MARKOLZA-332339 format. One line per field, with one value per residue (C-alpha): residue number from 1; x, y, z. Coordinates in nm, 2 decimals, padded with zeros to 4 digits. Example, Ala and Ser with C-alpha at 12.3 -4.5 7.8 and 13.67 -1.06 7.14 Angstrom:
BEGIN
num	(1 | 2)
x	(01.23 | 01.37)
y	(-00.45 | -00.11)
z	(00.78 | 00.71)
//
This chain:
BEGIN
num	(1 | 2 | 3 | 4 | 5 | 6 | 7 | 8 | 9 | 10 | 11 | 12 | 13 | 14 | 15 | 16 | 17 | 18 | 19 | 20 | 21 | 22 | 23 | 24 | 25 | 26 | 27 | 28 | 29 | 30 | 31 | 32 | 33 | 34 | 35 | 36 | 37 | 38 | 39 | 40 | 41 | 42 | 43 | 44 | 45 | 46 | 47 | 48 | 49 | 50 | 51 | 52 | 53 | 54 | 55 | 56 | 57 | 58 | 59 | 60 | 61 | 62 | 63 | 64 | 65 | 66 | 67 | 68 | 69 | 70 | 71 | 72 | 73 | 74 | 75 | 76 | 77 | 78 | 79 | 80)
x	(04.58 | 04.47 | 04.63 | 04.63 | 04.62 | 04.75 | 04.76 | 04.43 | 04.27 | 03.99 | 03.73 | 03.80 | 03.51 | 03.49 | 03.37 | 03.67 | 03.91 | 03.75 | 03.78 | 04.15 | 04.23 | 04.00 | 04.24 | 04.51 | 04.31 | 04.00 | 03.91 | 03.71 | 03.63 | 03.71 | 03.66 | 03.74 | 03.79 | 03.54 | 03.54 | 03.22 | 03.17 | 03.24 | 03.15 | 03.47 | 03.74 | 04.03 | 04.26 | 04.32 | 04.14 | 04.17 | 04.14 | 04.14 | 04.26 | 04.12 | 04.46 | 04.80 | 04.95 | 04.70 | 04.79 | 05.16 | 05.08 | 04.88 | 05.17 | 05.41 | 05.18 | 05.00 | 05.25 | 05.38 | 05.12 | 04.94 | 04.57 | 04.46 | 04.75 | 04.87 | 05.11 | 04.95 | 05.12 | 05.01 | 05.14 | 05.03 | 04.80 | 04.89 | 04.53 | 04.29)
y	(-05.25 | -04.91 | -04.60 | -04.24 | -03.99 | -03.64 | -03.31 | -03.36 | -03.06 | -02.92 | -02.96 | -03.34 | -03.57 | -03.93 | -04.06 | -03.91 | -04.05 | -04.40 | -04.38 | -04.28 | -04.59 | -04.83 | -04.79 | -04.96 | -05.24 | -05.33 | -05.11 | -05.20 | -04.85 | -04.49 | -04.19 | -03.83 | -03.62 | -03.33 | -03.02 | -03.03 | -02.65 | -02.58 | -02.91 | -02.88 | -03.14 | -03.11 | -03.22 | -03.58 | -03.92 | -04.29 | -04.58 | -04.94 | -05.17 | -05.52 | -05.68 | -05.58 | -05.62 | -05.36 | -05.12 | -05.15 | -05.09 | -04.79 | -04.64 | -04.70 | -04.57 | -04.28 | -04.14 | -03.81 | -03.80 | -03.48 | -03.44 | -03.10 | -02.87 | -03.07 | -03.36 | -03.62 | -03.83 | -04.19 | -04.40 | -04.68 | -04.56 | -04.62 | -04.57 | -04.86)
z	(00.04 | 00.16 | 00.00 | 00.09 | -00.20 | -00.12 | -00.31 | -00.50 | -00.66 | -00.43 | -00.71 | -00.74 | -00.65 | -00.53 | -00.86 | -01.04 | -00.78 | -00.82 | -01.20 | -01.17 | -00.96 | -01.15 | -01.45 | -01.24 | -01.07 | -00.88 | -00.58 | -00.27 | -00.15 | -00.22 | 00.02 | -00.04 | 00.28 | 00.28 | 00.50 | 00.70 | 00.70 | 00.34 | 00.17 | -00.03 | -00.06 | 00.18 | -00.10 | 00.01 | 00.02 | 00.06 | -00.18 | -00.08 | -00.36 | -00.37 | -00.40 | -00.26 | -00.61 | -00.74 | -00.46 | -00.55 | -00.92 | -00.83 | -00.63 | -00.92 | -01.19 | -01.01 | -00.76 | -00.90 | -01.19 | -01.27 | -01.18 | -01.30 | -01.22 | -00.92 | -00.88 | -00.66 | -00.40 | -00.35 | -00.07 | 00.17 | 00.44 | 00.80 | 00.92 | 00.97)
//
């Protein structure tokens, strides 16, 4: 299950994003969207969970949780 994670702190990196979601279940991939000009995170990314059950658990456990001073949003991604 592919998830989109929104409202991440700009100083968050892919390794931190992966660690956050590995606490919930196995992940297949993790991508943080980076601004090409500045090299800084755009504040969102994608995590693909190995199993649909893990994705559902990640949404329940992490949606609305605080990362730094921001409340993140976790929902199913509609992109392929």
